[in-house]
Residue, then its C-alpha position, 0 to 999 in steps of 0.5 A: m544450517t543443519a536441522r539440529s542447529r536450527p532450533t537453537a538459532r530460532s530460540r535465541f532470536a525468539g528470546l531476543i524478540a520477546a525481550l524487546c517486546a516486553s520493553l516496548l509494551v504498554l498496557a491499555g485501559c478500558g472505556s465505556g460508552d452508550q450504544e444507540s440506533v444507527r441513523p444517517g449523519g454523524d462526524l467520524v474521527y479517524a486517527r492515523a500516524d501520517d498526514t496526507t501529502t498531496l491532493l493530486p493522485p498520480t504524484t504520490t505513492q503514500n497509502e494515506d494519500i491514496w486511500t484518502l483520495q479514493q473517497v474524493y476521486e473516482t475512476l472508470t472502474l472500481n475495485k471490488p471490496d474483496g479484491t477479486g476484480v472490478q465493478p462499474g464506477l464512472a463507467t457503467d460497462w465496457e467491452e474489448s474489441k475483437d482484435k484486442l487492441s482497444w477498449t470502449f467505456h460507456l460513461r455514467q450519466g448525471v454524475k457531477f464533480h464537486s464544483g458542479k460540472e457534469l462529467d463527460a468524455d472530455d474529462v476522461v480523455f484529459s484525465l487519462d492523458y494526464a495519468r499516462d504523461q511520462e514527460d511529467e517528472d512529478n507523475l509517478w505512475a505513468g509507466e503503469f499505462a504504457p500500453i495505452k496508445k491513445v484515448k479518444k472521445v467517441d461521443d459525450h458519454t463514450v470513450r475508446i482506449d487504443l492500445s499498442q498491444p493486447w492488454g487484458p488487465l486494462p479494466s483493472y488498471m482503470a481502477l488505479f487511483a492514478a487514473s482518477i477523473y478530474p474536470d477537463d483542463f483541471g477546471g481551468h486550474d493547473a497541477e500545482y493548484m490541484a495538489t492543494h485543492a480537489d475536484g472529484t466525483g466521489p462520495f466526499a469532498v475536501d473541506t479543510w486541510n491543516k497540514g501536519q494536523s488534520l484533513r476534513l472531508k465533508k459529504n457530497p450531497d450530489y453523489w450519484q449513488e443514492g443513500v451514499p455516504s451516510l456520514d456527514s464528515v470524516t476528519f483524519n487526525v495526525v497522531t504519530e505515536d501508537n500509544t497516543r492513538r490507542l488512548q484516544l480511541l479508548g477515551g472516545q476522542a477517536d472513532i477509528n485507530q488505523e494500524p494499532a501496534p500488533l501487540s496492543m490488539s489483545q488489550l484493545a479487545r478487552s475494552q467494552d467500547v472498542r473492537a480490535e479487528a484484523f482484515e484481509s489484505t494484500k499488505i507485504l512488509y519488507f526491508n527496502l534495500n538501496n541497490t545503488t549504494e556501494e554497500l548493497s550493490d552485491p546480490k550475494l550480500r543482500r541474499a545473505m541479509s535475507y537468509a539471516i532473518d527468521r521470519r517465523s519468529v518475527v511473525d509469531v512474536v512481533y506480529a502476535g499472529y496477525a501475519d504470516p511469513a513472507t515467501s515472496f514479494i507477491s502476497p497470497g491475496l493476488t492470483g499470481h502468488a507462487e507458493e514454490v518460491d524459495g525466498s524465505e529460508f532462515d539459515m545463518d550458515k548460508a548467510k555467513q558463507l555468502v558474506k565471505k563470498s561477497d564484495h564485502p567479505d569483512g562486512a559493511d556499515i549499514t543504517i536502517q531507517i524507520p518511522s518514529g513512534v511505530a513499535d513493530r517497525e522498531l522491533l523489526a529493525q532491532i531484530a534485523q540489527q542483531a541478525w545482520q551483526d551476527i553475520g559480520l555487518t555493522v548496523h545502526v538504526q535511525k528513527l525519522d519522521d515520515a516526511t523525511l523517510t519519504t523524501n529520503r526514499t525519493n532522493g535515494d538517500f537511504q541504505v535500508q528502510v522498513s516499509y510496506a506495500t499493498s496492491d492498488v489493483s486486482d491484477t498481479s502485474q501492478m505489484i510486480n511493476f511497483l516493487a520489481v520493474t518500474d523503479d523510477s515510479g516505485i520504491r527507488s530500490g535501484y533494482g533492474n534485471p532485464k530478465v524480470e522486465k522481459w517476463a513482466k512484459e510477456a505476462v501482461a500480454e499472455e491470455d492463458a492464465a496458467k502460462q501467465n502465472e508461470l511467468y510470474a513465478k519465474i519473476q518471483q524466484q529471480v527477485a528472491d535470488d537477487a534480493p533487491i528487497i527482503p520480504v518479511a511478512y504478509q500482514k493483516a490490516l489492523y484497526g481499533i474501532s469504536r463500537d459506535v462505528v458500524d459497517f466499517k470494513p477496509y477493502v482487501l486492496g486497501t481503501y477505507g470503505l467509508r462510503e458504507t460506514k455509519l455511526k450510532h448516535 
């Protein structure tokens, strides 16, 4: 597309987006409330669109599960709130061997599980062996721990992890929620039992779970860190509609609204009783394409679909300035992000030419699956529908509940889904594995490229940061060329928060940070 024609296309898309936004925008009301001194205790009510699906960490990829279970379970290391690395968790310190083929972790003493059992090395050995069990088809994260050869108890408070190759990021991966520590042998239970029960060492324990409605966590009175948590309980209420969550927050029925519609943020900010806040995040919004379907198996067609998305207009209007156009599937919040990747150009002429050169020169029939009641996802799907129809495709939009979307993705029963991902560890390799390599434990795009897999293995073993980032850049460009997914935006983590809530700040890598949160009474 020439420079002269580009503004015309963009203005047409911006007009379309503005019209769609206007049709979906609902004005917010204002509330009032008293503000008193902060003191320990209180019951926090948290409204979010999705329910927890399981209480067994390695069997889920859903953020609502992950971020909830990070309040209940702990890992050897913990992600720093700013996402820059890890800090001591259930291990107080650790060291790498001279030959770089093992790591030794020294366990925190006096830590108790919610059941009362005291933490020891047997619990860690059992938990990490479970996390890396690739024979268990329900374990979705085992591939992340492939370099681990053996986990060995040295003494009651020391564990050694032996590797098949040097693996510098291991301490970062010990903070992955899938490496959560349980009692040895699940305390005499099995995985099926643990999926509906929990026994961790975290600041909160599971109290009650009314599936599809709410999950209540209660304070762990024996938590190893003094003065944590402040809250007596946290109740996660399932409120699927954006507008209903907003009204509950404004009406005082909820203290926190997770992920309000971006277009409602300015309205929330006008309330004297509510803060509308955007936190730094590694969140990447993308179209997940099922590469195994006949319609989307040709990278030329997928790349054409990527060229047809005007990311700048999407970000400016749909996300109201709370996002940036995505150039790669690795967000700028990770050190391996490559600025020079050519993956986000908006060019309808190139898109149309690629369609003609693809396996479907006369177009294809595509369905986009989106979650019901999420305004920005609906807007984005409608924009893509128009853009892809303009390059010769027939496009439908299908609204589904979140459980059905998850099931469809797991079973490969989709063509396109609007989705998002956040990194769970501070090392770039985890997002590469999740979105571009280990498809059996990731997003089920069906994508596989031997060059990407080779570069990913080389990057993990590379000790020179500059050379490692060069490999990450090659991966990002190859993925942009193959377009197994279509990155759209790097989005802030959006929250509506009652002014009675103090010190609530989600971590850059996603978790809620509820151990620090307090309430005014």
